[in-house]
Each structure stands twice: as structure tokens, then as C-alpha cells.
PLY file of the C-alpha trace (Angstrom):
ply
format ascii 1.0
element vertex 383
property float x
property float y
property float z
element edge 382
property int vertex1
property int vertex2
end_header
43.37 -16.43 39.60
46.00 -17.81 41.63
44.31 -17.23 44.85
40.70 -17.25 46.19
38.87 -13.98 46.08
36.45 -12.41 48.07
33.64 -11.00 45.96
30.60 -8.88 47.05
27.39 -9.12 44.77
25.29 -6.39 45.21
21.42 -6.52 43.93
18.66 -3.85 43.94
15.76 -6.35 44.45
13.99 -8.01 47.15
16.18 -11.26 47.78
13.00 -13.07 49.26
11.13 -12.83 46.16
11.55 -14.87 43.21
13.32 -13.07 40.13
15.76 -13.55 37.28
18.27 -11.12 38.84
18.19 -12.99 42.40
18.26 -16.43 40.66
21.48 -15.06 38.61
23.09 -13.82 41.86
22.48 -17.20 43.67
23.83 -19.26 40.99
26.71 -17.08 40.32
27.53 -17.13 44.06
27.02 -20.94 44.22
29.45 -21.43 41.56
32.20 -19.02 42.61
32.04 -20.85 46.26
32.44 -24.20 44.65
35.69 -23.04 43.45
36.61 -21.82 46.85
36.04 -18.01 46.57
34.34 -16.25 49.39
30.98 -14.62 48.39
28.82 -12.21 50.20
25.41 -11.20 48.54
23.84 -7.76 49.56
20.39 -6.81 48.79
17.16 -5.65 50.13
15.05 -8.05 51.73
11.42 -8.21 52.73
11.89 -11.25 55.08
15.81 -11.89 55.86
14.58 -14.91 58.26
13.43 -16.90 54.87
17.15 -16.62 53.48
19.08 -19.84 54.35
22.50 -18.51 52.96
24.71 -17.50 55.99
26.64 -15.01 53.93
23.51 -12.98 52.85
23.72 -9.29 54.06
20.18 -7.68 54.23
20.18 -4.12 53.07
17.07 -2.03 53.51
13.34 -2.96 53.11
12.05 -2.96 49.72
8.89 -1.13 48.17
6.67 -2.40 45.37
7.30 -0.12 42.32
5.50 -0.54 38.91
7.90 -0.74 36.30
7.24 -2.07 32.44
4.09 -3.79 33.21
5.57 -5.80 36.12
6.71 -4.84 39.72
9.97 -4.52 41.09
10.62 -4.77 44.73
13.79 -2.29 45.39
15.00 -0.10 48.57
14.46 3.82 47.69
15.78 4.80 51.06
18.83 6.99 50.90
19.50 6.24 54.77
21.17 2.89 53.61
24.16 4.61 52.14
25.92 4.58 55.45
25.16 0.89 56.13
26.71 0.29 52.70
30.01 1.83 53.56
30.41 -0.01 56.87
29.70 -3.20 54.54
32.29 -2.34 52.12
35.07 -1.27 55.00
34.37 -3.99 56.95
34.32 -6.84 54.35
37.25 -5.64 52.33
36.29 -7.21 49.32
38.65 -7.84 46.54
35.90 -7.65 43.71
32.43 -5.51 44.26
30.08 -6.65 41.51
26.92 -4.42 41.14
23.62 -5.87 39.30
21.45 -3.39 37.67
23.47 -0.10 39.11
20.84 2.39 38.23
18.04 0.41 39.92
17.16 1.55 43.42
19.45 2.56 46.24
21.43 -0.49 46.98
23.30 -0.07 43.69
23.70 3.64 43.71
24.55 3.58 47.23
27.37 1.12 46.71
28.53 3.05 43.68
28.75 6.38 45.59
30.77 4.44 48.18
33.45 2.56 46.21
37.05 3.28 46.43
38.20 2.69 42.78
41.79 2.17 44.23
41.29 -1.07 46.18
38.85 -2.98 44.69
37.92 -4.25 41.15
34.51 -2.73 40.32
32.44 -4.20 38.07
28.41 -4.14 37.33
25.95 -6.28 35.15
23.21 -4.56 33.15
20.17 -6.79 32.70
17.43 -4.69 31.71
16.73 -3.84 27.91
14.25 -0.89 28.15
11.24 0.51 29.48
12.02 -0.12 33.35
11.11 2.67 35.71
13.29 1.09 38.16
16.04 2.93 36.24
15.00 6.01 37.62
18.74 7.16 37.48
18.51 7.11 33.74
17.03 10.70 32.69
19.94 11.87 35.44
22.83 10.64 33.20
24.94 13.41 33.97
24.48 12.93 37.75
25.08 9.44 37.61
27.77 9.30 34.82
30.71 10.11 37.57
29.54 6.78 39.44
29.45 4.86 36.60
33.06 5.85 35.73
34.16 4.21 39.21
33.62 0.86 37.46
36.53 -1.01 35.86
34.28 -3.45 34.01
30.88 -3.44 32.76
28.82 -6.32 31.57
25.63 -6.78 29.63
23.66 -9.97 29.53
22.52 -9.63 25.81
23.57 -7.19 22.85
19.58 -5.70 23.40
20.71 -4.82 26.85
24.18 -3.62 25.73
22.39 -1.41 23.11
20.12 0.08 25.46
22.61 1.03 28.37
25.15 2.26 26.04
23.17 4.90 24.63
23.03 6.36 28.24
26.65 5.71 29.31
28.87 4.87 26.47
31.84 2.59 27.02
33.28 -0.61 26.71
30.82 -3.74 27.68
31.25 -7.51 27.86
28.26 -9.51 26.84
27.92 -12.48 29.15
24.45 -14.11 29.21
22.42 -15.41 31.67
22.71 -19.05 32.73
20.62 -21.81 33.49
20.83 -25.04 35.83
20.37 -27.29 32.71
20.23 -30.43 34.78
17.47 -29.44 36.75
15.36 -29.36 33.84
16.72 -31.93 31.81
16.55 -34.59 34.57
12.98 -33.56 35.91
10.32 -35.95 36.02
6.94 -34.98 33.74
3.77 -34.86 36.06
1.97 -38.11 35.70
-1.49 -36.29 35.59
-0.56 -34.45 32.46
0.42 -37.75 30.66
-3.13 -38.68 29.81
-3.06 -38.46 26.00
-3.87 -34.48 25.85
-1.20 -32.16 24.16
0.14 -29.98 26.47
0.82 -26.38 25.50
2.76 -24.60 28.36
2.77 -20.72 29.23
4.93 -20.10 31.82
5.65 -16.50 33.36
3.90 -13.78 35.58
0.61 -13.14 34.34
1.39 -9.39 33.19
0.12 -7.69 29.99
3.61 -7.40 28.42
3.88 -11.35 28.98
1.09 -11.64 26.02
-1.10 -14.29 27.49
-4.36 -13.01 25.82
-2.70 -13.60 22.37
-2.01 -17.36 23.29
-5.69 -17.53 24.58
-6.93 -16.28 20.96
-4.44 -18.62 19.35
-5.62 -21.85 21.78
-9.34 -20.98 20.77
-8.64 -21.32 17.12
-6.43 -24.42 17.50
-9.19 -26.23 19.52
-11.09 -26.82 16.31
-8.43 -29.05 14.72
-7.14 -30.31 17.96
-9.78 -30.60 20.39
-7.58 -32.62 22.93
-5.13 -29.46 23.18
-4.85 -28.33 26.77
-3.26 -25.20 27.70
-1.27 -25.06 31.09
-0.77 -21.45 32.44
1.79 -21.51 35.17
2.85 -18.46 37.29
2.03 -15.67 39.80
-0.84 -13.09 38.95
-4.32 -13.10 37.95
-5.66 -12.94 34.15
-6.62 -9.48 33.69
-10.21 -8.45 32.37
-9.24 -9.15 28.70
-8.31 -12.71 29.16
-11.49 -13.37 31.16
-13.45 -12.03 28.08
-11.70 -14.40 25.85
-12.16 -17.09 27.73
-15.73 -16.59 28.31
-16.73 -15.35 24.83
-14.81 -18.23 23.12
-15.90 -21.02 25.89
-12.36 -22.10 26.72
-12.66 -25.03 28.91
-9.37 -26.67 28.68
-7.29 -24.08 30.40
-5.32 -24.71 33.75
-4.26 -21.83 35.76
-1.65 -23.39 38.34
-0.57 -19.98 39.86
2.71 -19.52 41.34
4.79 -22.78 41.68
7.93 -24.14 43.15
11.33 -24.01 41.20
10.91 -28.04 41.22
7.41 -27.75 40.01
8.43 -25.09 37.19
11.02 -27.78 35.77
8.37 -30.55 35.87
5.78 -28.49 33.84
8.40 -27.81 31.26
9.35 -31.67 31.07
5.54 -32.20 30.80
4.80 -29.84 27.68
4.73 -30.98 24.37
5.18 -27.18 23.19
6.23 -24.44 25.23
4.96 -21.02 24.15
6.21 -17.55 25.18
4.07 -14.70 23.39
5.50 -11.82 25.22
5.09 -8.42 23.40
8.29 -6.46 24.34
11.08 -5.42 27.00
12.63 -8.65 27.26
16.48 -8.39 27.53
17.22 -12.08 27.37
15.08 -15.47 26.66
16.08 -17.17 29.97
12.51 -18.81 30.11
13.05 -20.26 26.51
16.33 -21.86 27.29
14.75 -23.62 30.24
11.93 -24.95 28.08
14.83 -26.01 25.63
16.66 -27.97 28.48
13.58 -29.70 29.34
13.33 -30.88 25.59
10.29 -28.75 24.98
10.02 -27.52 21.50
9.69 -23.53 21.70
7.43 -21.10 19.82
7.98 -17.56 20.71
7.65 -14.05 19.55
10.38 -12.33 17.44
11.37 -9.87 19.95
14.97 -8.61 20.50
15.58 -10.53 23.73
14.21 -13.91 22.47
15.80 -13.37 19.07
19.11 -13.23 20.67
18.58 -16.72 21.86
16.66 -18.52 19.26
17.63 -19.12 15.69
14.21 -19.38 13.86
13.74 -22.95 12.10
16.94 -24.28 14.29
16.33 -24.30 17.70
12.75 -22.72 18.27
10.34 -20.86 15.90
9.76 -17.39 16.00
6.50 -15.39 15.09
5.64 -11.40 15.10
4.56 -10.24 18.21
0.54 -9.61 18.82
-0.25 -11.71 16.00
-2.57 -14.48 17.19
-3.11 -15.85 13.79
0.40 -16.28 13.10
0.93 -17.85 16.38
-1.71 -20.29 15.97
-0.74 -21.05 12.48
2.83 -21.69 13.69
1.64 -23.83 16.78
-0.70 -25.70 14.34
2.31 -26.42 11.79
4.35 -27.88 14.72
1.57 -30.04 15.99
1.24 -31.61 12.22
4.98 -32.26 12.27
6.51 -34.49 14.81
9.75 -34.55 12.70
9.92 -30.81 13.27
9.20 -30.98 16.99
11.87 -33.72 17.50
14.69 -31.64 15.52
13.69 -28.62 17.44
13.80 -30.53 20.64
17.18 -32.01 19.78
18.83 -28.58 18.99
17.43 -26.79 21.83
18.91 -29.19 24.17
22.12 -28.67 22.70
21.95 -24.99 22.76
20.50 -24.69 26.41
23.69 -26.96 27.45
25.94 -23.96 26.33
24.28 -21.58 28.82
25.35 -23.85 31.70
25.95 -21.88 34.84
29.40 -23.45 35.21
30.21 -21.71 31.85
28.66 -18.49 32.57
30.19 -18.03 35.90
33.79 -19.07 34.32
33.59 -16.23 31.89
32.61 -13.38 34.53
35.74 -14.82 36.61
37.69 -14.54 33.52
36.38 -10.93 33.15
37.42 -10.40 36.76
40.92 -11.77 35.71
41.09 -9.19 32.86
40.62 -6.31 35.28
43.03 -7.29 37.88
45.91 -5.75 36.16
44.11 -2.30 36.14
46.24 0.31 37.96
43.54 1.24 40.20
43.50 -2.38 41.67
47.24 -2.95 41.59
47.51 -1.49 45.28
45.27 -4.25 46.79
45.53 -7.31 43.84
0 1
1 2
2 3
3 4
4 5
5 6
6 7
7 8
8 9
9 10
10 11
11 12
12 13
13 14
14 15
15 16
16 17
17 18
18 19
19 20
20 21
21 22
22 23
23 24
24 25
25 26
26 27
27 28
28 29
29 30
30 31
31 32
32 33
33 34
34 35
35 36
36 37
37 38
38 39
39 40
40 41
41 42
42 43
43 44
44 45
45 46
46 47
47 48
48 49
49 50
50 51
51 52
52 53
53 54
54 55
55 56
56 57
57 58
58 59
59 60
60 61
61 62
62 63
63 64
64 65
65 66
66 67
67 68
68 69
69 70
70 71
71 72
72 73
73 74
74 75
75 76
76 77
77 78
78 79
79 80
80 81
81 82
82 83
83 84
84 85
85 86
86 87
87 88
88 89
89 90
90 91
91 92
92 93
93 94
94 95
95 96
96 97
97 98
98 99
99 100
100 101
101 102
102 103
103 104
104 105
105 106
106 107
107 108
108 109
109 110
110 111
111 112
112 113
113 114
114 115
115 116
116 117
117 118
118 119
119 120
120 121
121 122
122 123
123 124
124 125
125 126
126 127
127 128
128 129
129 130
130 131
131 132
132 133
133 134
134 135
135 136
136 137
137 138
138 139
139 140
140 141
141 142
142 143
143 144
144 145
145 146
146 147
147 148
148 149
149 150
150 151
151 152
152 153
153 154
154 155
155 156
156 157
157 158
158 159
159 160
160 161
161 162
162 163
163 164
164 165
165 166
166 167
167 168
168 169
169 170
170 171
171 172
172 173
173 174
174 175
175 176
176 177
177 178
178 179
179 180
180 181
181 182
182 183
183 184
184 185
185 186
186 187
187 188
188 189
189 190
190 191
191 192
192 193
193 194
194 195
195 196
196 197
197 198
198 199
199 200
200 201
201 202
202 203
203 204
204 205
205 206
206 207
207 208
208 209
209 210
210 211
211 212
212 213
213 214
214 215
215 216
216 217
217 218
218 219
219 220
220 221
221 222
222 223
223 224
224 225
225 226
226 227
227 228
228 229
229 230
230 231
231 232
232 233
233 234
234 235
235 236
236 237
237 238
238 239
239 240
240 241
241 242
242 243
243 244
244 245
245 246
246 247
247 248
248 249
249 250
250 251
251 252
252 253
253 254
254 255
255 256
256 257
257 258
258 259
259 260
260 261
261 262
262 263
263 264
264 265
265 266
266 267
267 268
268 269
269 270
270 271
271 272
272 273
273 274
274 275
275 276
276 277
277 278
278 279
279 280
280 281
281 282
282 283
283 284
284 285
285 286
286 287
287 288
288 289
289 290
290 291
291 292
292 293
293 294
294 295
295 296
296 297
297 298
298 299
299 300
300 301
301 302
302 303
303 304
304 305
305 306
306 307
307 308
308 309
309 310
310 311
311 312
312 313
313 314
314 315
315 316
316 317
317 318
318 319
319 320
320 321
321 322
322 323
323 324
324 325
325 326
326 327
327 328
328 329
329 330
330 331
331 332
332 333
333 334
334 335
335 336
336 337
337 338
338 339
339 340
340 341
341 342
342 343
343 344
344 345
345 346
346 347
347 348
348 349
349 350
350 351
351 352
352 353
353 354
354 355
355 356
356 357
357 358
358 359
359 360
360 361
361 362
362 363
363 364
364 365
365 366
366 367
367 368
368 369
369 370
370 371
371 372
372 373
373 374
374 375
375 376
376 377
377 378
378 379
379 380
380 381
381 382
């Protein structure tokens, strides 16, 4: 671009609540601003006073909605559409970039208010499948005219592109999520965890689809050969009844539950891990958490699901195991614990892999995509 752009980033999710899409938008906004572009973020928000970004525009109150074993916080109010129209008219964006355009009323209200002749309109599709927040899917014929207002479509992974193109065929650009590599690479390990024990880390929401119970079962097997092995579980939520039953029946003592932690502490837990394991069973469109572990130098063991396999090449920068298979999970972790050279090799390659997902590189690819779309006849009147 030969001049700064004014860019509107529209999100369906509660901007006061930690999540992958919120983090993606914040990081992209930060990078664009560092290159002198003007950016507004528009999203529902449960506590606008907690947002420090002066260019954030709250749009409606989110409500919790069960989705794919998780809870999404989106606005379902049709009454916010006039407010969205006012924002679009008042701000005069050069580029309107909508994230998860079928998830909740902020994206759908934005789509319905777009003027394809005065702005470059782009959407990023994050989800893989199984998300009830995609309540507009199933009404494809009604939503398709809105999707056609877009000049560009981005998917964060091949699985995400395959999923959404079944509903809305068209051309998609695959641009992955990014990570703040230095945040994890330069983090300090937690001194209380450098006590000679082996740290096996699980980090994620305590939801059934994240597969914690399979890691607990694997951990109980591993303790026979590695009595100094410690499982650290980091993330919001409570273990379900099945997890409590496993811990009770197998008398698992060396399991630490930290609950929700700050971003800084997340990085320090990754840096303290001897092995990071994600036993998720499905519905992951991208393995951002795997990249964070790699950036911290932790060898990774993860399940062989499409979102993770798009990030990890088995045996090169991590190890993949079948989902819901605690035996294979235990055997793979066992082999890794017995092979320091393999741990070192996976760690070194993982660091290199993570570096290719720096936000600077990801944001540059998004900006290049905007640039491809500017010559569109729809945008020529303004750009």
C-alpha cells in the first residue's frame, strides 16, 4: 500500500474474554498500527471498561452459547444492526475485515450493512466444524447473498477452508494464525517447577473435547516407570466426573491444577515443561497451542486430528498419536522420555517451525491480501 489504510476488524466474540479469535484480532491490530495503519476493533463486550484499547468500539452484550463442548460468548441481538450501520458510515473504513462471519449478530449485522462499492470487504473463517455458533449455517441460501458481498475470504487452515467451502463455495486464501514467538521463547521457567521432577504439561480449557481424561489415564501408566513424573494442568474450568473418577481410582497424587492463569504465566508454564501434550479429540481448526509450546522449546505430543496435523509433521517437529487412545499416548510419551536426543531434535525443529508463524509475517500476508483486492472494480471508487 502506498498510503495508510483505515481498517475495521469485526469480531463475534466477547472482547473481554480470553480466546483465540480475540487474540488473533488484537495481534493483527497491533501489527497494522505499527505500520501506521488506523485500526478500529468492533466486538460485543461484557465489560467495556476493562478494555484498554482506545480504538475499541463495543457492540452489544454477549450471551453464553454452548458450542462444540465449549461456550462461546456472542451477541444474538438483531437490534445492534442500526448501530453497526452507524459505525460503518461514521468511520469510513477502507477495509472491513469480519472474523467468523456467520457466528452471531455482529458479523451478520456487518455483512448486511456493507457497501461493496465503497470498501474492500474481507472475512476470516476460523472454525473447522461442530460449532453451534455457526447458527447461520443450515440457512445457506439466506446467508449466501451476504457472503457474496465479500471481496476476499481467508481460512486459517486447510481444514477450515474445506469445511466452509462446502457451505459457501468460492476462492479462499489460507493464512494461518500467528503467535508472539518472543513471548514464549524469552519466558523464564517457574523456579518451583525446576525441582528435579519431570513436568508433563496440559494447557487448555477443561472441556471434554480437549481430552484430559486420556492424558490422566496415560499418566497413571507412566508413573510406574517414571515415579518423578508430574502432570501440570493449566486452564480454566473444572475436571469432569470422569477425570475425578480416574484420579480417585488410580490414586493419582502428582497432578497439579492451576486454573486460569495470565498470559505471562502461560508462557512460563510452557517454558517449564519437559513435554507438552494436547490429547484433544476433535474440532480443532488449527494448533495454535502447539506452536506456543514449540516456541518455548517444549517437545510436543498431540493427537492426530486435522487441525493439529496441519501444524505438526510427525517425527519432525512433534509426535502425533491417535485420538482417544491412552495406550498409544502413554507409549509415545514413554519413548520420548527415554530418548533425550529425540526430545532435543523435536525441540530444535519446533522452535524453527514456530518462528515461521510470527505475527509480523502473518499480518504482512493479510495486508498483502488486502493489496490484491484493492484493484477490484467494487473498491475502485474509493481506493
